[in-house]
VEXDREN-744163 format. One record per residue (C-alpha): residue number from 1; residue in one letter; z negated, y negated, x negated. Coordinates in Angstrom, 1 decimal, decimal comma, padded with zeros to 4 digits, m for minus. Layout:
! VEXDREN-744163
  resi  resn       w       v       u
   NUM     A       Z       Y       X
...
END
This chain:
! VEXDREN-744163
  resi  resn       w       v       u
     1     M  m027,4  m004,1   016,1
     2     N  m028,5  m000,8   015,1
     3     F  m027,1   002,7   016,2
     4     D  m026,4   005,8   014,4
     5     Y  m022,8   005,4   013,9
     6     E  m023,1   008,1   011,3
     7     K  m023,9   010,7   013,3
     8     Q  m021,6   009,9   015,9
     9     L  m018,5   009,9   013,3
    10     D  m019,9   013,4   012,1
    11     Q  m019,7   014,7   015,7
    12     M  m016,1   013,5   016,4
    13     F  m014,8   014,5   012,9
    14     A  m012,8   017,6   014,6
    15     E  m011,0   014,8   016,9
    16     M  m010,4   012,7   013,7
    17     V  m008,7   015,6   011,9
    18     A  m006,9   016,8   014,9
    19     W  m005,4   013,0   015,2
    20     R  m004,6   013,1   011,6
    21     R  m003,1   016,3   011,7
    22     H  m000,9   015,4   014,9
    23     L   000,4   012,5   012,7
    24     H   000,9   014,3   009,8
    25     Q   003,1   016,7   011,5
    26     N   005,3   014,0   013,5
    27     P   005,8   011,1   010,6
    28     E   008,1   008,3   011,3
    29     L   009,6   006,3   008,7
    30     S   008,9   002,5   008,1
    31     F   010,0   000,2   010,9
    32     H   010,8   003,5   013,1
    33     E   007,0   004,3   014,0
    34     I   008,0   004,3   018,0
    35     N   006,5   007,3   018,8
    36     T   003,3   006,9   016,5
    37     A   002,7   003,3   018,3
    38     K   003,1   005,0   021,8
    39     F   000,4   007,7   020,5
    40     I  m001,9   005,1   019,2
    41     A  m001,6   003,2   022,1
    42     G  m002,5   005,6   024,4
    43     Q  m005,7   006,6   022,6
    44     L  m006,5   002,8   022,5
    45     N  m005,9   002,1   026,3
    46     S  m007,9   005,3   027,6
    47     W  m011,0   003,6   025,9
    48     G  m010,8   000,1   027,6
    49     L  m009,4  m002,3   024,8
    50     E  m007,2  m004,8   025,1
    51     V  m004,0  m003,5   023,7
    52     T  m000,8  m005,4   022,6
    53     E   002,2  m003,8   021,3
    54     K   005,3  m004,5   019,4
    55     V   003,3  m007,2   017,3
    56     G   006,0  m008,1   014,5
    57     G   008,0  m004,9   015,5
    58     H   006,3  m001,8   016,0
    59     G   002,8  m003,1   015,3
    60     L  m000,1  m003,3   017,4
    61     T  m003,6  m004,4   018,2
    62     A  m006,3  m003,7   020,0
    63     L  m009,2  m006,3   020,7
    64     L  m012,7  m005,1   021,3
    65     Q  m014,8  m008,2   023,1
    66     G  m018,4  m007,7   022,1
    67     G  m021,3  m008,6   024,4
    68     N  m022,7  m011,1   022,4
    69     P  m021,1  m014,2   020,8
    70     G  m020,1  m014,2   017,1
    71     P  m017,4  m013,9   014,6
    72     T  m014,1  m012,0   014,9
    73     V  m013,5  m009,3   012,6
    74     A  m010,1  m007,6   012,0
    75     L  m009,6  m004,0   010,7
    76     R  m006,4  m002,8   009,5
    77     A  m004,5   000,4   008,9
    78     D  m000,9   001,4   008,0
    79     M   000,8   004,1   009,9
    80     D   004,4   004,5   008,4
    81     A   005,6   007,8   006,5
    82     L   007,8   008,3   003,4
    83     P   011,4   010,0   003,2
    84     I   010,0   012,7   000,9
    85     Q   010,2   016,3   002,0
    86     D   006,9   018,2   002,7
    87     E   006,6   020,9   000,4
    88     K   003,3   021,8   001,3
    89     N   002,3   025,2   002,6
    90     C  m000,2   024,5   005,4
    91     P  m000,7   024,5   009,3
    92     Y   000,2   021,1   009,6
    93     T   003,2   020,4   007,2
    94     S   005,6   017,8   008,6
    95     K   007,9   019,0   011,3
    96     V   010,6   016,2   010,3
    97     T   013,0   017,1   007,4
    98     G   013,0   014,9   004,6
    99     V   010,1   012,6   006,0
   100     M   006,3   013,1   005,5
   101     H   003,1   011,2   005,2
   102     A   002,8   011,1   001,3
   103     C   000,4   008,1   001,1
   104     G  m002,4   009,0   003,6
   105     H  m001,6   006,4   006,6
   106     D  m001,8   009,4   008,9
   107     A  m005,5   009,5   007,6
   108     H  m005,8   005,7   007,9
   109     T  m004,7   005,6   011,4
   110     A  m006,9   008,4   012,5
   111     T  m009,6   006,5   010,4
   112     L  m009,3   003,3   012,4
   113     L  m008,7   005,0   015,8
   114     A  m012,4   006,6   015,1
   115     V  m013,9   003,4   014,3
   116     A  m012,4   001,8   017,6
   117     K  m013,7   004,6   019,8
   118     I  m017,2   004,4   018,1
   119     L  m017,4   000,8   018,4
   120     S  m016,0   000,4   021,9
   121     K  m018,9   002,6   023,1
   122     Q  m021,2   000,1   021,5
   123     R  m019,5  m003,1   022,7
   124     T  m022,3  m004,6   024,7
   125     Q  m024,5  m004,8   021,5
   126     I  m021,9  m006,5   019,6
   127     S  m022,1  m009,9   018,3
   128     G  m018,9  m010,9   018,1
   129     N  m015,3  m009,3   018,3
   130     V  m013,3  m006,7   016,6
   131     L  m009,6  m006,7   016,3
   132     F  m007,9  m003,5   015,3
   133     I  m004,5  m003,6   013,7
   134     F  m002,2  m000,7   013,3
   135     Q   000,4  m002,1   011,1
   136     H   003,9  m000,9   010,6
   137     G   006,4  m000,8   007,4
   138     E   004,1  m001,0   004,9
   139     E   006,1   000,9   002,8
   140     I   009,3  m001,1   002,7
   141     S   009,5  m004,8   001,4
   142     P   009,3  m007,3   003,1
   143     G   006,5  m005,1   005,0
   144     G   005,0  m005,1   008,5
   145     A   002,1  m007,3   007,3
   146     K   004,2  m010,3   006,9
   147     S   005,8  m009,9   010,5
   148     M   002,7  m009,2   012,1
   149     I   001,3  m012,2   010,7
   150     E   004,3  m014,6   011,6
   151     A   003,7  m013,1   015,3
   152     G   000,2  m014,6   015,2
   153     V  m001,9  m011,4   014,7
   154     L  m004,4  m013,2   012,3
   155     Q  m005,1  m016,1   015,2
   156     G  m008,6  m016,7   015,7
   157     V  m009,6  m014,1   013,2
   158     D  m012,4  m015,1   010,7
   159     V  m012,4  m012,0   008,1
   160     I  m010,1  m008,9   007,5
   161     Y  m011,2  m005,8   006,0
   162     G  m009,0  m002,6   004,8
   163     V  m009,1   000,7   003,4
   164     H  m007,0   003,2   001,1
   165     L  m007,7   006,4   000,7
   166     W  m007,2   007,5  m002,8
   167     T  m006,8   010,8  m004,4
   168     P  m007,1   009,8  m008,0
   169     F  m010,5   009,3  m007,0
   170     P  m013,0   011,9  m006,2
   171     I  m014,1   012,5  m002,4
   172     G  m017,9   010,7  m002,2
   173     E  m016,9   007,7  m004,1
   174     V  m016,0   004,2  m003,0
   175     Y  m014,3   001,6  m005,0
   176     C  m013,8  m002,5  m004,6
   177     A  m013,4  m005,5  m007,0
   178     T  m013,4  m009,1  m007,0
   179     G  m010,2  m011,0  m007,4
   180     P  m007,3  m008,9  m008,1
   181     I  m007,3  m005,2  m007,4
   182     M  m003,6  m004,3  m006,8
   183     A  m000,1  m005,9  m008,2
   184     A   002,5  m008,0  m007,1
   185     V   005,4  m006,2  m007,0
   186     D   008,9  m007,2  m007,7
   187     D   012,2  m005,2  m008,1
   188     F   015,4  m006,0  m010,1
   189     T   018,8  m004,4  m010,0
   190     V   021,5  m005,1  m013,1
   191     E   024,9  m004,1  m013,0
   192     I   026,8  m004,4  m016,4
   193     H   030,6  m005,0  m016,3
   194     G   032,2  m004,0  m019,5
   195     K   035,4  m002,8  m020,4
   196     G   036,1   001,2  m020,0
   197     G   038,5   003,0  m022,2
   198     H   039,0   006,3  m024,2
   199     G   035,8   008,1  m026,0
   200     G   037,7   008,1  m029,0
   201     L   038,6   004,7  m029,1
   202     P   035,3   002,8  m028,3
   203     H   036,8  m000,3  m030,4
   204     N   039,4  m001,2  m027,6
   205     T   036,4  m001,0  m025,2
   206     I   033,2  m002,8  m024,1
   207     D   030,6   000,1  m023,6
   208     S   028,5  m000,6  m020,7
   209     I   026,6   002,2  m021,8
   210     V   025,7   000,9  m025,1
   211     V   025,1  m002,7  m023,6
   212     G   022,8  m000,9  m021,0
   213     S   020,7   000,9  m023,3
   214     H   020,0  m002,2  m025,7
   215     L   019,0  m004,0  m022,4
   216     V   016,3  m001,5  m021,5
   217     V   015,1  m001,5  m024,9
   218     N   015,1  m005,2  m025,1
   219     L   013,2  m005,6  m021,6
   220     Q   010,6  m003,4  m023,1
   221     S   009,5  m006,5  m025,6
   222     I   008,8  m008,9  m023,0
   223     V   005,3  m007,3  m022,1
   224     S   004,8  m006,4  m025,6
   225     R   005,9  m009,7  m027,3
   226     S   006,3  m012,7  m024,6
   227     I   003,1  m011,9  m022,4
   228     N  m000,6  m012,5  m023,6
   229     P  m001,9  m008,9  m024,3
   230     I  m005,0  m009,3  m022,1
   231     E  m002,8  m009,8  m019,2
   232     P  m002,0  m006,6  m017,2
   233     C   001,6  m006,1  m016,4
   234     V   004,4  m003,5  m016,6
   235     I   008,4  m003,6  m016,6
   236     S   009,5  m000,1  m015,9
   237     V   013,4   000,9  m015,4
   238     G   013,4   003,7  m013,0
   239     T   017,5   004,2  m012,9
   240     V   020,1   003,9  m015,1
   241     Q   023,5   005,1  m013,7
   242     A   026,8   005,1  m015,4
   243     G   029,9   007,2  m016,7
   244     G   031,7   010,5  m015,0
   245     S   033,4   012,2  m018,2
   246     F   032,1   012,8  m021,7
   247     N   035,3   011,1  m023,2
   248     V   035,6   008,1  m021,1
   249     I   033,7   004,9  m022,0
   250     A   032,0   003,7  m018,9
   251     E   033,0   000,3  m017,3
   252     R   030,1  m000,1  m015,4
   253     C   026,3   000,6  m016,0
   254     L   023,7   000,4  m013,0
   255     I   019,9  m000,3  m014,1
   256     K   017,1  m000,5  m011,7
   257     G   013,5  m001,3  m012,2
   258     T   010,2  m002,6  m011,1
   259     V   007,9  m005,3  m012,4
   260     R   004,3  m005,4  m011,8
   261     S   001,9  m008,1  m012,4
   262     F  m001,4  m009,6  m011,2
   263     N  m001,4  m013,3  m012,4
   264     A   001,3  m015,6  m010,3
   265     Q   002,0  m017,7  m013,6
   266     I   002,7  m014,4  m015,5
   267     R   004,8  m013,2  m012,3
   268     V   006,9  m016,3  m012,9
   269     L   007,3  m015,9  m016,7
   270     L   008,2  m012,1  m016,3
   271     E   010,9  m012,9  m014,5
   272     E   012,2  m015,7  m016,4
   273     R   012,3  m013,8  m019,5
   274     L   014,3  m010,7  m017,7
   275     R   016,8  m013,2  m016,8
   276     Q   017,2  m014,5  m020,3
   277     I   017,2  m011,3  m022,3
   278     T   019,5  m009,9  m019,7
   279     A   021,9  m012,6  m020,4
   280     Q   021,8  m012,7  m024,0
   281     T   022,1  m008,8  m024,5
   282     C   025,1  m008,8  m022,2
   283     S   026,5  m012,1  m024,3
   284     M   025,8  m010,2  m027,5
   285     F   028,4  m007,6  m026,4
   286     G   030,9  m009,5  m024,6
   287     A   029,9  m007,9  m021,4
   288     E   029,7  m009,6  m018,0
   289     Y   026,7  m008,8  m015,4
   290     T   025,5  m009,4  m012,1
   291     L   021,4  m009,7  m011,5
   292     E   019,7  m009,2  m008,4
   293     Y   015,8  m009,9  m008,7
   294     K   013,9  m009,5  m005,6
   295     S   010,5  m010,5  m005,3
   296     G   008,2  m008,4  m003,2
   297     Y   004,4  m008,0  m002,0
   298     P   001,9  m010,4  m003,8
   299     S  m000,9  m009,1  m005,6
   300     V  m004,1  m008,0  m003,5
   301     V  m006,5  m010,4  m004,3
   302     N  m010,2  m009,9  m002,9
   303     H  m012,3  m012,9  m001,7
   304     P  m015,4  m013,1  m004,1
   305     E  m018,0  m013,1  m000,9
   306     E  m016,5  m010,2   000,8
   307     A  m016,3  m008,2  m002,5
   308     E  m020,0  m009,0  m003,1
   309     R  m020,7  m007,7   000,3
   310     F  m019,3  m004,5  m000,5
   311     F  m021,4  m004,1  m003,5
   312     T  m024,3  m005,3  m001,4
   313     V  m024,5  m003,4   001,8
   314     N  m023,0  m000,1   000,9
   315     P  m025,4   001,6  m001,9
   316     V  m027,7   002,4   000,8
   317     L  m024,8   004,1   002,7
   318     F  m023,2   006,1  m000,3
   319     G  m025,8   005,8  m003,1
   320     I  m025,8   003,2  m005,9
   321     E  m024,2   005,6  m008,5
   322     H  m021,0   006,4  m005,9
   323     V  m020,2   003,0  m005,2
   324     K  m018,2   001,4  m008,3
   325     K  m016,1  m001,3  m009,4
   326     S  m012,4  m000,5  m009,1
   327     P  m009,9  m001,1  m012,2
   328     H  m006,4  m002,9  m011,6
   329     L  m004,1  m000,6  m009,9
   330     M  m000,3  m001,3  m010,4
   331     V   000,8   000,2  m007,1
   332     G   001,6  m002,5  m004,4
   333     E   000,5  m003,0  m001,2
   334     D   001,3  m005,9   001,5
   335     Y  m002,4  m006,1   002,6
   336     G  m002,2  m008,6   000,0
   337     Y  m000,6  m011,3   002,8
   338     Y  m003,5  m011,0   004,9
   339     L  m005,7  m012,2   002,0
   340     Q  m003,3  m015,0   001,6
   341     Q  m004,2  m016,2   005,1
   342     I  m007,9  m015,3   005,6
   343     K  m010,9  m014,2   003,6
   344     G  m011,8  m010,6   003,1
   345     C  m011,4  m007,6   001,1
   346     F  m009,3  m004,4   000,2
   347     M  m011,6  m001,3  m000,7
   348     L  m010,3   002,2  m002,1
   349     V  m012,2   005,5  m000,7
   350     G  m012,1   008,6  m002,9
   351     A  m009,9   011,7  m001,3
   352     G  m009,2   013,7  m004,1
   353     N  m010,9   017,2  m004,8
   354     E  m010,0   019,4  m007,7
   355     Q  m011,6   022,3  m006,3
   356     E  m010,2   022,2  m003,1
   357     G  m006,5   021,8  m004,4
   358     F  m006,1   018,1  m003,4
   359     I  m004,8   016,9  m006,8
   360     Y  m001,5   015,7  m006,1
   361     P  m000,8   012,1  m006,6
   362     H   000,5   009,7  m003,6
   363     H   004,3   010,0  m003,0
   364     H   004,2   013,5  m004,1
   365     P   005,9   016,2  m002,0
   366     K   002,5   018,2  m001,9
   367     F   000,6   015,2  m001,6
   368     D  m002,5   015,9   000,5
   369     L  m006,3   014,8   000,8
   370     D  m009,8   016,0   001,5
   371     E  m010,2   015,1   005,2
   372     R  m013,8   014,3   004,8
   373     S  m012,9   011,3   003,3
   374     M  m012,0   009,7   006,8
   375     L  m015,6   009,6   007,5
   376     N  m016,4   007,8   004,3
   377     S  m013,6   005,4   005,1
   378     A  m014,9   005,0   008,8
   379     K  m018,4   004,5   007,9
   380     L  m017,2   001,9   005,2
   381     L  m015,3  m000,2   007,7
   382     I  m018,2  m000,1   010,5
   383     N  m020,9  m000,9   007,8
   384     M  m018,8  m004,1   006,6
   385     T  m018,0  m005,0   009,8
   386     L  m021,4  m005,1   011,3
   387     D  m022,9  m006,9   008,3
   388     Y  m020,4  m009,5   008,5
   389     Q  m021,2  m010,3   012,4
   390     N  m025,2  m010,0   011,6
   391     N  m025,5  m011,3   008,2
   392     R  m022,5  m014,1   007,5
END
């Protein structure tokens, strides 16, 4: 099928921006995307698509049945926001106190709506079907992808594609890679139970802050000394809470952190060593502890043939110098659950623009993106979809 979807997308850019800014002004947190889902469903229904709501929660899908037989391609966008106060000074600042789209999910949703509208106009020429997946709850584990899969969202789907707009990459560039592209994400919480007392009599106490300090340092030896240095992984302690007075030895110390990895065996080893070092460090000082280790999203692992498709078909669209291999990213994405079930790939589209002031990282209170990146994202998704249906 040949049609000028680039021109059509350019013509509806203002509509894409309006959708994105509406969503940006009216964000909803993970697993609370009630009005967001209603807004999306209203658009999809107006284009004559088969809409299914409340899939695994607030997720929804829209099925486009092509006029000719062929495979079913799924396209996924996430739609939840974050508990962050919007500090931007612009006409579309979030209207909800303490909630904002600080990761680009509003733009992901607007992009997929544009793709759905464009392809719905060409349905008689399409060879196969396209399933549009609007996913809830990406930001909070266990994630909406898991519940939507359990609800059967991938039944009958042959391949899945997803895109993340990424401000660390400049506008105009697109990225992908074979194999792992985003990390598996695990979290841990350690509460150290010592023996409190007077700050002037430390010998009568078990100082939980001293124990916690040693534990934070000892945990850093896992990546540097227990793991092969060519394996990318990280352990980061993000929270240490203890004490309340300058002259009191704290009885309890709370430590929270995250563990990131790409290799499944390394992921197991990281947990084993963290548990061992926590136990031995606390034992050395005579302290007790409780440890909660939570396994989160799996690594996002692209299938080789679909990553290869990305590098084969997109240089003509974007220019070979703008189609690049993605580095490993230590951020997590529940899109990995889809790729555990069926083949597909996850792609990144540059959305940063230093000259225009789009410089803040994801999850930052002043996060914003170059909205022209939505055009590149939509073109990428359509190009991948049509190539799979016509040349698989």
